[in-house]
Structures are given as C-alpha cells and as structure tokens.
C-alpha positions as CSV (number, residue, x, y, z in Angstrom):
1,M,123.9,112.9,77.9
2,L,121.7,110.0,77.7
3,Y,121.4,108.0,74.6
4,G,123.5,110.0,72.4
5,N,121.1,112.5,72.7
6,Y,119.1,110.8,69.8
7,D,115.6,110.6,70.3
8,L,115.2,106.8,70.4
9,R,111.8,105.5,68.6
10,R,109.9,102.4,67.2
11,A,112.3,100.3,64.9
12,D,115.5,101.7,66.4
13,N,118.3,99.4,67.2
14,D,121.6,98.9,68.3
15,G,122.8,97.1,65.0
16,N,124.9,94.0,65.1
17,P,128.9,94.8,64.8
18,A,129.7,91.2,64.3
19,I,127.6,91.1,61.3
20,N,128.3,94.6,60.2
21,Q,124.9,95.8,60.6
22,A,124.8,99.2,61.6
23,P,122.9,100.8,64.3
24,R,119.5,102.6,63.7
25,W,118.7,105.9,65.7
26,A,116.2,108.6,65.8
27,A,114.9,106.7,62.6
28,I,118.6,107.6,61.1
29,N,120.4,104.6,59.4
30,N,123.9,104.0,60.8
31,P,123.5,107.3,62.0
32,S,127.1,110.1,63.2
33,P,128.3,109.4,66.7
34,T,126.9,112.5,68.5
35,A,129.5,111.7,71.6
36,P,131.5,109.0,73.4
37,A,129.2,106.3,75.3
38,A,129.5,103.0,76.7
39,A,130.1,100.7,73.6
40,Q,130.7,97.1,72.8
41,T,134.0,96.3,71.1
42,P,133.3,92.7,69.1
43,Q,135.9,92.2,65.7
44,N,134.1,92.5,62.2
45,Q,135.1,90.4,59.9
46,G,138.4,91.7,58.6
47,G,139.9,91.7,62.5
48,A,139.1,95.5,63.2
49,T,137.8,96.3,66.4
50,V,134.3,98.4,66.1
51,A,133.1,100.2,69.0
52,V,129.0,100.6,69.1
53,P,127.3,102.6,71.7
54,Q,124.1,100.3,73.0
55,H,121.6,103.6,73.2
56,V,118.7,101.2,73.2
57,R,119.7,98.8,75.3
58,Q,121.0,101.1,78.0
59,L,117.1,103.3,77.8
60,Q,115.7,99.3,77.9
61,N,118.2,98.3,81.5
62,D,117.2,101.9,82.5
63,L,113.0,101.6,82.0
64,R,113.4,98.2,83.6
65,T,115.4,100.0,86.7
66,L,112.4,102.3,86.9
67,G,110.0,99.8,87.4
68,F,108.5,99.6,84.0
69,L,108.6,96.3,83.0
70,F,107.0,95.5,79.7
71,I,110.6,94.9,78.6
72,H,111.5,91.4,80.0
73,T,115.0,91.5,78.4
74,A,117.0,94.4,76.9
75,D,118.1,93.1,73.8
76,G,118.8,96.5,72.0
77,D,115.7,96.6,69.5
78,F,113.2,99.3,70.3
79,G,110.2,97.1,69.5
80,R,106.5,96.9,71.0
81,S,107.2,96.6,74.3
82,T,109.7,99.3,74.3
83,E,107.6,101.9,73.3
84,W,104.5,100.8,75.4
85,A,107.3,101.2,78.2
86,V,108.2,104.9,77.4
87,R,104.6,105.7,77.1
88,E,104.0,104.2,80.5
89,F,106.9,106.1,81.7
90,Q,105.7,109.6,80.1
91,I,102.3,108.9,81.9
92,Y,103.7,108.6,85.0
93,A,106.9,111.0,84.9
94,A,103.8,113.4,84.4
95,M,102.2,112.9,87.7
96,A,102.6,114.8,90.7
97,N,103.5,112.6,92.7
98,V,105.9,109.3,92.1
99,A,107.4,106.4,94.0
100,Q,110.5,106.5,95.8
101,V,113.1,103.7,97.0
102,N,113.8,104.1,100.4
103,V,116.8,102.4,100.1
104,G,117.7,102.3,104.1
105,R,114.5,101.0,105.2
106,L,114.9,98.1,102.0
107,Q,118.5,97.4,103.0
108,G,117.4,96.9,106.7
109,W,115.4,94.4,106.0
110,Q,117.7,93.1,103.1
111,P,121.4,94.3,104.2
112,Q,122.4,92.7,100.5
113,A,119.6,93.9,98.0
114,G,120.0,95.6,95.1
115,T,117.7,98.4,94.4
116,T,116.6,98.5,91.0
117,A,113.1,97.7,89.9
118,P,114.1,93.6,88.5
119,E,116.0,92.9,91.9
120,V,113.4,94.2,94.3
121,V,110.7,92.4,92.5
122,T,112.4,88.9,93.1
123,L,112.7,89.0,96.6
124,G,108.7,88.2,96.7
125,L,106.7,88.6,99.7
126,R,108.4,90.8,103.3
127,P,107.5,88.4,106.3
128,N,105.8,89.3,109.0
129,S,104.2,92.3,107.0
130,N,100.4,93.0,108.4
131,P,98.7,93.7,106.0
132,P,100.8,91.6,103.7
133,E,103.4,93.3,101.7
134,S,105.3,92.5,99.1
135,Y,109.4,94.0,99.9
136,Y,108.8,96.1,96.2
137,V,106.2,97.5,97.1
138,G,107.0,97.8,100.9
139,A,110.4,99.7,100.1
140,L,108.3,102.7,98.2
141,D,107.5,106.0,99.2
142,R,105.2,108.6,97.4
143,I,107.1,111.5,97.2
144,A,106.4,114.5,94.9
145,N,107.5,114.6,91.2
146,A,110.2,117.0,91.1
147,S,110.9,116.8,87.2
148,R,107.7,116.5,85.6
149,Y,107.3,115.7,82.0
150,T,105.3,117.9,80.1
151,G,105.5,116.4,76.4
152,P,103.4,114.6,75.1
153,I,102.6,110.5,75.7
154,S,104.1,109.5,72.5
155,G,106.6,106.7,72.7
156,V,109.6,108.8,71.6
157,V,112.3,109.4,73.6
158,N,112.4,112.9,73.3
159,A,114.7,115.4,75.4
160,G,111.9,116.0,77.8
161,T,111.9,112.7,78.1
162,R,115.8,111.9,79.0
163,T,115.6,114.4,81.1
164,A,112.9,112.9,83.2
165,I,114.8,109.4,83.0
166,E,118.0,110.5,84.0
167,Y,116.2,112.8,87.0
168,W,114.6,109.4,87.7
169,L,117.2,107.8,87.8
170,Q,119.7,109.9,90.3
171,H,116.9,109.8,92.5
172,N,115.8,106.5,92.5
173,Y,112.4,107.2,91.4
174,R,110.1,104.2,90.4
175,C,106.5,103.9,88.8
176,P,103.8,104.7,91.1
177,V,101.6,102.5,90.6
178,V,102.7,99.2,91.1
179,I,99.9,95.9,90.2
180,E,100.7,92.7,91.8
181,A,99.1,88.9,91.5
182,W,98.1,87.2,95.0
183,H,96.6,84.1,96.5
184,V,93.7,85.0,98.1
185,S,93.0,82.4,100.5
186,R,89.2,80.4,100.2
187,A,88.5,80.3,103.4
188,T,89.2,83.7,104.8
189,G,89.2,85.8,101.9
190,Q,92.6,87.6,102.6
191,R,95.6,87.7,100.7
192,T,98.5,85.3,101.3
193,A,101.5,85.7,98.9
194,P,102.4,86.7,95.9
195,V,102.0,84.4,93.3
196,V,105.5,83.4,91.3
197,N,106.5,86.1,88.7
198,G,103.6,88.4,90.1
199,V,104.9,91.3,91.3
200,N,105.0,94.4,89.1
201,I,103.7,92.7,86.4
202,W,102.4,95.0,83.2
203,N,101.1,92.9,80.1
204,Y,97.8,91.3,80.4
205,N,98.8,87.6,80.1
206,E,101.7,87.6,82.1
207,I,99.7,85.9,85.0
208,T,97.2,83.3,83.3
209,Q,95.9,81.3,86.9
210,G,93.0,81.3,87.9
211,V,93.0,79.3,91.0
212,T,95.0,77.0,93.2
213,R,94.4,73.7,93.9
214,N,95.7,71.0,96.4
215,A,96.5,67.2,96.1
216,S,92.1,66.5,95.8
217,R,91.9,68.9,93.0
218,Q,90.1,71.1,95.4
219,I,90.2,75.1,95.4
220,V,92.3,76.4,98.2
221,S,93.1,79.7,96.7
222,Y,92.2,82.6,94.4
223,V,94.7,84.6,92.3
224,R,93.6,88.1,92.1
225,M,95.3,90.9,90.4
226,F,96.0,94.0,93.3
227,S,97.1,97.8,92.4
228,R,98.8,99.7,94.6
229,D,98.5,103.6,93.6
230,F,100.9,106.4,95.1
231,T,100.1,108.9,92.8
232,R,97.4,110.3,94.7
233,H,96.1,110.9,91.3
234,Y,92.2,109.8,92.0
235,R,90.4,110.8,95.2
236,Y,89.3,107.3,96.9
237,P,85.9,107.3,99.0
238,A,86.3,108.0,102.6
239,N,86.7,104.8,104.0
240,R,89.4,103.6,101.5
241,S,93.1,104.0,102.2
242,Q,95.3,105.5,99.2
243,D,98.1,103.8,101.5
244,H,97.0,100.3,101.4
245,S,96.4,98.1,97.6
246,H,93.1,97.7,96.4
247,V,91.6,94.7,94.7
248,L,91.5,95.1,90.8
249,G,90.4,91.9,88.8
250,G,91.8,88.6,87.6
251,Y,92.3,86.4,84.3
252,A,90.1,85.0,82.4
253,V,89.5,83.3,79.5
254,F,87.0,83.2,76.3
255,P,88.0,80.7,73.9
256,G,91.0,81.8,71.9
257,Y,91.2,85.1,74.1
258,G,92.0,86.0,77.6
259,G,92.5,89.0,79.7
260,A,91.6,90.7,82.6
261,R,88.4,90.8,84.2
262,S,86.6,92.2,87.2
263,E,83.6,90.7,88.8
264,V,81.4,90.9,91.3
265,P,81.9,90.9,94.4
266,A,85.5,89.7,94.0
267,H,86.9,92.3,91.9
268,T,84.8,95.4,92.4
269,W,84.3,97.8,95.4
270,P,81.4,98.1,96.6
271,E,81.8,102.3,96.6
272,A,81.5,101.4,92.8
273,E,78.0,100.0,92.3
274,M,75.4,101.8,90.2
275,T,73.1,102.9,92.8
276,P,70.9,106.0,92.0
277,E,72.8,108.6,93.6
278,R,76.2,107.7,91.8
279,L,74.5,107.3,88.8
280,I,72.0,109.7,88.4
281,G,73.5,112.4,90.9
282,P,73.3,112.7,94.8
283,T,70.1,114.1,95.0
284,T,68.8,111.5,94.2
285,T,68.7,108.0,96.2
286,L,66.5,104.8,96.4
287,V,64.3,106.5,99.2
288,T,63.6,109.3,97.0
289,L,62.8,107.1,94.2
290,A,61.0,104.9,96.4
291,A,58.6,107.9,97.5
292,N,57.4,108.5,93.5
293,V,58.1,104.7,92.5
294,N,56.4,105.1,89.1
295,G,57.6,108.2,88.3
296,L,60.0,109.1,85.2
297,T,63.5,108.4,86.8
298,A,62.5,105.4,88.6
299,S,61.0,103.8,86.1
300,T,63.8,104.1,84.1
301,Y,66.4,103.2,86.3
302,R,65.1,100.1,86.8
303,V,65.4,99.3,83.1
304,V,68.7,100.8,83.2
305,R,70.1,98.9,86.4
306,A,68.1,95.5,85.3
307,T,70.0,95.8,82.3
308,A,73.6,97.0,83.7
309,E,73.4,93.9,85.6
310,Q,73.2,91.5,82.8
311,E,76.1,93.5,81.2
312,C,78.5,95.0,83.6
313,M,77.3,93.4,87.1
314,G,75.5,96.9,87.8
315,M,79.1,97.9,88.4
316,F,81.5,101.4,87.3
317,D,84.0,99.2,87.5
318,G,82.9,95.7,86.1
319,I,85.1,95.6,83.3
320,N,86.0,93.1,80.6
321,A,89.2,92.8,78.6
322,Y,89.1,89.0,78.6
323,D,87.4,88.2,75.0
324,D,86.8,89.7,71.2
325,A,86.0,93.2,72.4
326,L,89.2,94.7,73.7
327,I,88.2,96.2,76.7
328,S,85.0,96.7,77.7
329,L,82.9,98.8,80.3
330,G,79.4,100.8,81.4
331,P,76.3,99.8,81.6
332,C,76.0,98.9,77.6
333,H,79.2,97.3,78.1
334,W,80.7,99.6,75.4
335,T,83.3,98.1,73.2
336,M,86.7,99.6,72.3
337,G,86.9,97.3,69.6
338,L,84.8,94.1,68.3
339,L,86.1,90.9,65.8
340,P,89.6,91.4,66.2
341,Q,90.3,88.7,63.2
342,G,92.3,91.3,60.6
343,G,92.2,94.2,63.1
344,Y,89.7,95.1,65.4
345,D,86.6,96.7,64.1
346,N,85.0,100.2,65.6
347,G,83.4,99.5,69.1
348,E,80.8,101.7,71.0
349,L,83.3,103.3,74.1
350,A,84.8,105.4,71.2
351,G,81.0,106.9,71.5
352,F,80.8,107.3,75.2
353,L,84.4,108.4,75.7
354,A,83.6,111.0,72.9
355,Y,80.7,112.6,74.9
356,L,82.6,112.7,77.9
357,L,85.2,114.7,76.6
358,H,82.4,116.8,75.5
359,R,80.4,117.1,78.7
360,H,83.6,117.4,81.2
361,Q,86.5,117.7,79.2
362,A,88.7,118.2,82.4
363,D,87.5,114.8,84.0
364,Y,87.8,113.2,80.5
365,L,91.7,114.8,80.0
366,S,92.5,113.5,83.7
367,A,90.9,110.7,83.6
368,F,92.2,109.4,79.8
369,G,93.0,112.3,77.7
370,N,96.6,113.3,79.5
371,F,97.5,109.4,79.3
372,G,97.1,110.1,75.7
373,L,93.7,108.2,74.5
374,F,91.2,110.1,72.6
375,P,88.1,109.0,70.5
376,S,88.6,109.1,66.9
377,S,85.8,112.0,66.4
378,S,84.5,114.5,68.6
379,W,81.0,114.8,69.6
380,V,79.1,116.8,67.8
381,S,75.2,116.5,69.1
382,S,73.2,112.9,69.5
383,N,71.8,111.6,65.9
384,T,74.6,112.9,64.3
385,G,78.2,113.0,63.3
386,A,80.9,111.1,62.2
387,L,80.1,108.6,65.2
388,W,76.3,108.1,65.0
389,N,75.3,105.0,63.4
390,S,72.2,105.6,62.1
391,N,71.3,101.9,61.2
392,A,72.3,100.5,63.8
393,R,70.5,103.4,66.4
394,K,73.9,103.4,68.0
395,Y,77.5,105.9,68.2
396,E,80.7,103.7,67.9
397,G,84.2,104.6,66.4
398,W,87.8,104.0,66.8
399,I,90.6,105.0,69.1
400,R,93.4,107.7,68.5
401,Q,96.7,108.3,70.4
402,H,99.4,111.3,71.2
403,N,102.2,110.8,68.9
404,E,105.3,113.2,69.0
405,Q,103.5,115.7,66.5
406,T,101.0,116.6,69.4
407,Q,100.9,119.4,71.8
408,P,99.0,118.0,74.9
409,G,97.2,121.4,75.6
410,Q,95.7,121.4,72.1
411,A,94.8,117.8,71.8
412,T,91.1,118.3,72.4
413,A,91.0,121.5,69.7
414,A,93.1,119.3,67.3
415,L,90.4,116.6,67.6
416,A,87.9,118.5,66.1
417,Q,89.7,118.9,62.4
418,T,89.6,115.6,60.8
419,A,93.4,116.5,59.5
420,T,94.8,118.2,62.5
421,A,93.7,115.0,64.1
422,N,95.1,112.7,61.5
423,Q,98.6,114.6,62.0
424,Q,98.8,114.7,65.8
425,L,96.7,112.6,66.9
426,P,97.1,109.5,64.8
427,L,94.7,106.6,64.8
428,V,95.7,103.6,66.9
429,S,96.8,100.2,64.6
430,R,93.6,98.0,64.8
431,D,96.0,95.0,64.9
432,V,95.6,92.8,67.6
433,A,99.0,93.0,68.8
434,E,99.0,96.8,68.7
435,A,95.7,97.7,70.1
436,D,95.9,94.8,73.1
437,Y,98.3,97.6,74.7
438,F,94.5,99.2,76.1
439,K,93.8,95.9,77.5
440,T,96.9,95.7,79.5
441,W,97.0,96.0,83.5
442,H,97.7,99.7,84.1
443,W,95.4,100.9,81.6
444,F,92.6,98.3,82.9
445,H,93.4,100.5,86.1
446,R,92.6,103.6,84.6
447,F,89.5,102.3,83.6
448,S,88.5,100.9,86.4
449,M,89.8,103.9,88.8
450,A,88.1,106.1,86.2
451,G,84.6,104.6,87.1
452,R,85.4,104.3,90.7
453,T,85.9,107.6,91.4
454,F,84.9,109.9,89.0
455,S,81.4,111.1,89.1
456,S,81.6,112.8,85.9
457,V,82.3,109.3,84.4
458,Q,79.2,107.9,86.2
459,R,76.8,110.6,85.0
460,A,77.8,110.4,81.8
461,M,76.9,106.9,82.0
462,W,73.4,107.9,82.9
463,D,73.2,109.8,79.9
464,M,74.4,107.7,77.1
465,V,72.1,104.5,78.2
466,R,69.3,107.0,78.0
467,L,70.0,108.4,74.3
468,R,70.2,104.3,73.6
469,L,66.9,103.6,75.1
470,R,65.3,107.1,73.3
471,D,67.1,105.6,70.0
472,V,65.5,102.4,70.4
473,R,62.4,103.2,71.2
474,A,62.2,105.7,68.0
475,I,63.0,103.1,65.3
476,N,60.3,102.8,62.6
477,V,58.4,99.6,62.6
478,N,56.3,98.6,60.0
479,I,54.0,95.0,60.7
480,T,51.3,93.3,58.0
481,I,49.5,90.6,59.3
482,G,46.3,89.7,57.1
483,L,44.2,93.1,56.9
484,I,45.9,94.2,59.8
485,H,48.5,97.0,58.4
486,I,50.8,98.6,61.7
487,S,53.2,101.6,61.0
488,A,54.7,102.8,64.3
489,S,57.6,103.1,66.5
490,L,59.2,100.6,68.5
491,G,58.0,102.6,71.8
492,E,54.6,102.8,70.8
493,L,53.9,99.4,70.5
494,C,56.4,97.9,73.3
495,T,55.7,100.3,76.4
496,S,56.1,98.1,79.4
497,E,59.2,98.1,81.2
498,K,59.8,94.6,80.9
499,A,59.2,95.0,76.8
500,I,61.7,98.0,76.8
501,A,64.7,96.1,79.1
502,I,64.5,93.1,76.6
503,L,64.7,95.2,74.1
504,L,67.5,97.7,75.2
505,R,69.6,94.6,75.8
506,W,68.8,93.1,72.9
507,H,70.1,96.2,71.0
508,I,73.5,95.7,72.8
509,Y,74.3,92.4,72.0
510,R,72.8,92.1,68.6
511,P,71.7,95.5,67.6
512,A,70.6,94.4,63.8
513,H,67.8,92.0,65.2
514,V,66.5,95.2,66.7
515,T,67.1,97.4,63.9
516,G,66.5,94.9,61.3
517,R,63.3,92.3,60.8
518,T,64.0,89.8,63.8
519,V,62.0,92.3,66.4
520,P,59.2,92.7,64.1
521,N,58.9,89.6,63.0
522,S,58.7,88.8,66.6
523,I,56.0,91.6,67.5
524,R,54.4,89.9,64.3
525,N,54.4,86.2,65.3
526,A,53.0,87.5,69.0
527,I,49.7,89.1,66.7
528,A,49.7,85.8,65.2
529,A,49.4,83.7,68.1
530,S,47.1,86.1,69.6
531,A,43.9,86.3,67.5
532,N,41.4,86.5,70.3
533,L,42.8,89.8,70.7
534,D,41.8,93.1,68.8
535,W,44.9,93.9,67.1
536,S,43.2,96.2,64.6
537,I,42.7,98.8,67.1
538,A,45.5,102.1,67.1
539,P,48.7,100.6,69.7
540,A,47.3,103.3,72.0
541,R,44.3,101.5,72.5
542,W,46.0,98.3,73.1
543,T,45.7,96.7,76.7
544,D,48.0,95.0,78.8
545,A,47.1,91.8,77.5
546,H,48.1,93.0,74.2
547,E,51.5,94.4,75.7
548,R,51.9,91.1,77.9
549,A,51.5,88.7,74.7
550,I,54.0,90.7,72.9
551,T,56.4,90.7,75.6
552,A,56.1,86.7,76.1
553,R,57.1,86.8,72.4
554,L,59.9,89.1,72.8
555,L,61.4,87.7,75.8
556,A,61.4,83.9,74.1
557,D,62.9,85.0,71.1
558,A,65.6,87.3,73.0
559,A,66.4,84.3,75.6
560,A,67.1,82.0,72.3
561,T,70.1,84.9,71.4
562,N,71.0,85.3,74.7
563,R,69.6,82.9,77.4
564,T,70.8,85.7,80.3
565,Q,67.4,87.8,79.0
566,N,65.5,85.5,81.4
567,D,67.7,86.8,84.4
568,L,66.9,90.2,82.9
569,V,63.4,89.7,83.6
570,A,63.4,88.6,86.7
571,W,65.6,91.1,88.6
572,P,65.7,91.7,91.0
573,A,65.2,88.1,92.2
574,Y,67.1,86.1,89.4
575,D,69.5,83.3,90.5
576,G,72.7,83.8,91.9
577,R,72.0,87.7,92.6
578,L,71.9,87.3,96.2
579,G,75.7,86.3,96.6
580,R,76.6,90.3,94.6
581,N,76.0,91.7,98.3
582,Y,74.5,94.4,96.4
583,V,72.9,97.7,98.0
584,V,70.2,97.8,95.7
585,N,67.7,95.1,95.9
586,D,63.8,95.2,95.9
587,E,63.3,98.5,97.1
588,L,61.8,99.4,93.8
589,G,59.8,96.7,93.0
590,A,60.1,94.6,89.9
591,L,60.0,95.3,85.9
592,R,56.4,96.4,85.6
593,D,55.0,94.5,82.7
594,S,51.7,96.6,82.2
595,R,50.7,98.7,79.0
596,N,52.3,102.0,79.2
597,S,54.5,101.5,82.5
598,F,58.0,102.7,81.4
599,Q,58.6,106.4,81.4
600,I,61.8,107.5,80.2
601,D,63.5,110.6,82.1
602,T,64.8,112.9,79.6
603,T,66.1,115.6,81.7
604,G,69.7,116.7,80.5
605,I,69.7,114.8,77.2
C-alpha cells in the first residue's frame, strides 16, 4: 500500500514532529493513520517519541527513482515541482511503451552502479559509445507498458497513479523520454559529451549555457538539447531512426526572461520545413505551384512562406519559449500567453489549438489533449465564438488542463459547456511560476514533435494563417485627404503580394496598428506624398504606380516598428537566408509588387 493509500496532492506535507506540526495528506490536516508505514521518530518537546509516516517524501523519492527529476530534493512538501512530476508521470504512464533499465547491461559497464535514475545520470558519458550516449540512455530499453494508467493528468496521486508507480518500481520502468544537454563541436558539428548536470533535464532553466569557449574566448562548442524518445508515440520520417537521440533546441536569453528556442538549421529538422506539400497537402509541390506560378495557391503560399520565415523561420519546429510570450509557434508565431507582469494575458495559440481540436480531434488528443492540455474554449466557426476578438481581428484565449474530476474520454465534450469545463477542465493559473510548466523541456518536445510529425497540425496552420489573411483584408478603412474620401477594405486598397505580406506581418506583431489608425494613416500619407497620381478614381482602377506608392509607405512605417519587415519583402533573397539550407528557394519567384498580384486561396476555409 503506497503512501498510506492517500490521494496525495498539492499542499500536502509530512509535517514536522520536532515542532509538533501535524502532516497533511489528501488535503486532510492531521489525518488518522491508515496502516503502519515507514516513519521518522524524533522526540517532541515533552520528550515523547512520535512516529510519523513520510508519505510525501517517499513519493518524491519514488518519482526521482523513476526519472522524473523535476524534484531535486525529497523534502516532504508537495509543492509545484512535485505536482509537475506527478503530471509527467501520469502522461508517460498512459503510453503504450515506456523505458526499462537493463540492469545486466548497466552493471556490465559499471559493476557497482546503482540503478535509480539519480544514480545513473551522474555516470555521464559512456566511453567509446558510437554515436555518443550517456550511461543513462544507454542502459534503457523500450518495453511495452504492462500497467497503463487511464485516469486524468491531474497531478493528484490517485489510486490508478499509485498502482502504476508501484508497478514501475517493481519492474525498473523509467520515464521513456529523456532530454539531455550536449556539447556539440563547432568544428565537426557532432556531439562530444553531456554538459555537467545535463543528463535527464526537465525545467527550462536547468541548463542556461549556450556555448563553451577556450582561453582565447573563441567558441569551441555549442550547447544543444537532444531528446531520446522510447515511446514510439510519434511517426518519424523514414530516414530518421527512433532509436537515436535527435536535436531539440537550445537555451536563449531575452531581457528579463530565458528558456528554450529552436533555430534553423541548428535545432530544426529539414523534414519540418514548411514546404508546399507539408503545409498545403501532398499533391501540392513546388513543381505544381511553379506550373501555375501566379495562381491562387502559389500567390498565397508566397505570402505565407515569406511571413513564416520571419516568424518561425519557415519551420514547423521553429519554436520560442524564452521570451514574454510563454511559448509560440507556427507561421504567425501564435503565442500561448503574453506580457506576464501580473499574470499572462490571452494568446493566440489557444485559437489554433481550438481549431485543430475542431478539425482533427483524434490527432489533437494524441498531440496535446491526452497530455491534459486544452484551449479555454471550443472553436465555433470563423469570426464568432468566445475566442474571436472582433476588434483585433484574431482568435485568442487561454488554456485549460485536467484536474481530478476530469473524465479523459469526455474532456472534449466537457469543453463545449462552460460550467462543465470549469469543473472538469479548469483554467490554468495565469501566474508566471505556474504557467511556465508549459515552457519546460518535455512540453517543448511535445510541441516540436507535433509540428514535425502530425500532418494535421501542419495543414491546420495553413488554414489558420489564411483565415487571418482573409480577416485582415476585410478590415474597413476610411481615409479623407482634401476632397478625396476613400471608404474600402484593406484588401481593396492593398492588392499586391508585397503589400499584403507587410500587412500580415504587421498584424502579427502589432494587431492594433492594423485594426486602428496607424495603417490608414500610412496609406493616407502615401496618397499625400504622391499627388501626381489620381487618387480620386475608384480603387479598382488604381494602377501599379498607386500600389507601389502605398507599399513603399507601408514598408517604411512597418519597418520602423519591426526592422525585419525589410527581410520579409526581400524574400527569398534577404541576407543570411542561404545559411538556413532551405529546400524552397527562388522556384516561385519573389513577392509580386504589381496591382492585383495577390490572389487568396480560400479552399477549405
């Protein structure tokens, strides 16, 4: 009987007999004993011996044994890190495959080695391994999970969780995904040795080193994080072995923040590039687009791809988790939350997750939902519902997660009803320390692998960015300058690929500039500066000269806010692009700047 059969949870503790502090287990202060258990026996102030079981401390030590090292020290206090470790255990205990210590192999290498995760991780690099591996990873085998957990990802040590923990302990199971920090030689690009304390890392700030330098301050190696996944949960590309470690990201610093980041080509997979066949569908390739290079799909793809290269570097696994946006990804770098002072505000990632859940429910559950993550509201339809911000012309919300009342098989249905959702899928705390769980390395791995291996995730991004294009183009603009009065949509005024790409990127970066007066004022200033053109005629009769005058002013004003707008309009020939090793280059030509050159593909939306 583990942990006295108590459903241990946040704020539980083992008390402190030395100061007559009673324990709290299962949210019950000073509960009645359920059975004899391991205890500490200090004397109280009256000299009497007091026996108190150490349920929380035992749980913490057990989770550490199994590899869930969010817990650095077993202190008997069920706090945030212990809850995160329990959630992670529940996630992996539900999977079809887990890892198991091969004790014979480990002790063949190191006869005196202990077998708990904390003991093995300290052994570091296994000598002469090729490719290089740690003792910890090398000692693990994949094995079918014979005791699958079926309950909620709640962070509560319920009966199902206790049963699974006990089985894992008896059978030397270990967490089947291992994140490690490695030195990667600048000269060869190969892994050389794990970073000190870099084997089996969990929190985003455990390893903050980015490079190593010699005595002359020259960079000799980079620090990169790699994942070794024993689960077989993801379908890898044919040319990638699931039995190897694969690059995941590195640590980056932003003023006041820090965390995981993946950049092309150091941390991303070539197979995760936003090529036409991945973003749009397998029958749409560079060849088919080039055959109709000015068609709807090619035109839309050029604008989306040029924008995506400035947002996520054109990669499905180009992810940021190091700045004030919690975590962000996708061609519009949808953010999970924003501006964490006082608690994270809503972000656009919730809108994307809701759309993905609506369109591809089974894949959503496999990629995110079965791990306990849901958007704050269900997707209703375009331009409506709780997620639609009509003023900002975007979809935004917050996130929910399982609790002990969640029925995993009914979670999607529960989300559709606010009262039920609040009971069974509570909103995640917006407190920075709590929400930062979703920027830790295992969540970074999940978001990365979803983008790398789920075609539904990739296609949903194509849909979502086209919805944004449609909505931005529909913004109504009223401009008066002298005797000229113009009332039209942005899509009627700005019709070139280059102008639309500028507006799209501007709206991603500063939505209020596009929905408010900044962009109309920019157009107004373009008109005022080009008095030689006849602006009194209907926009439908405007010429290339009109278009280029507006585009030039939009670019100047947008670049004053975000200088990478200059790289956007230079696509695919901006400085530094060659080193990214893209498959997509100049096959479709540059962004068109002529009037009516942009054509939007609305297929499926």
